[in-house]
C-alpha positions in Angstrom: 0.0 0.0 0.0 1.3 3.4 -1.0 0.0 6.6 0.7 0.6 9.8 -1.1 0.8 13.0 0.9 2.0 16.1 -1.0 2.4 19.1 1.3 3.4 22.7 0.4 5.3 23.0 3.7 8.5 21.1 4.0 9.0 19.4 7.4 12.3 20.3 9.2 13.4 16.6 9.1 13.0 16.5 5.3 15.1 19.7 4.9 17.8 18.3 7.1 17.8 15.0 5.2 18.1 16.9 1.9 20.9 19.1 3.1 22.7 16.0 4.5 22.5 14.2 1.2 23.5 17.3 -0.8 26.5 17.9 1.5 27.7 14.3 0.9 27.1 14.1 -2.9 28.4 16.9 -5.1 26.7 15.7 -8.4 23.7 17.9 -9.4 21.4 17.4 -12.5 21.6 21.1 -13.2 22.6 24.3 -11.3 18.9 24.7 -10.3 17.0 21.5 -9.5 14.2 20.0 -7.6 14.4 17.1 -5.2 11.4 14.9 -4.3 11.7 13.1 -1.0 9.5 10.3 0.2 9.2 8.4 3.5 9.4 4.6 3.4 9.4 2.0 6.2 13.2 2.4 6.2 13.1 6.2 6.5 13.4 9.2 4.2 14.6 8.5 0.6 15.2 10.5 -2.6 12.3 9.8 -5.0 13.4 12.0 -7.8 16.1 14.6 -8.5 15.3 16.7 -11.6 16.5 19.8 -13.3 14.3 22.8 -12.6 13.2 23.1 -16.2 11.6 19.6 -16.3 10.1 19.4 -12.8 6.4 19.6 -11.9 5.1 22.0 -9.2 3.3 19.4 -7.1 1.2 21.7 -4.9 4.3 23.8 -4.0 4.2 27.4 -2.8 4.4 28.8 -6.4 5.4 32.3 -5.2 8.3 30.9 -3.3 9.2 28.6 -6.2 9.3 31.4 -8.7 11.0 33.8 -6.3 13.8 31.3 -5.6 14.3 30.7 -9.4 14.3 34.5 -10.1 16.9 35.1 -7.4 19.1 32.3 -8.8 18.7 33.7 -12.4 19.6 37.2 -11.2 22.7 36.0 -9.4 23.9 34.0 -12.4 23.0 36.3 -15.3 
């Protein structure tokens, strides 16, 4: 049985997990990317790691999503 729970707010433990993974692994699919994290019986796992340009929005905070992408673009332009 798979239960899907997509939430616009990221729990602290998910952010900590993502930061831990990203500090250990230097590979990135693109300079700007999206990481989907899921919880299994064995704990948190990466479900997908996609470049920003081919990622869905999945009920995210669209204002925050666009704002972060805009800041990134302004810094790297």
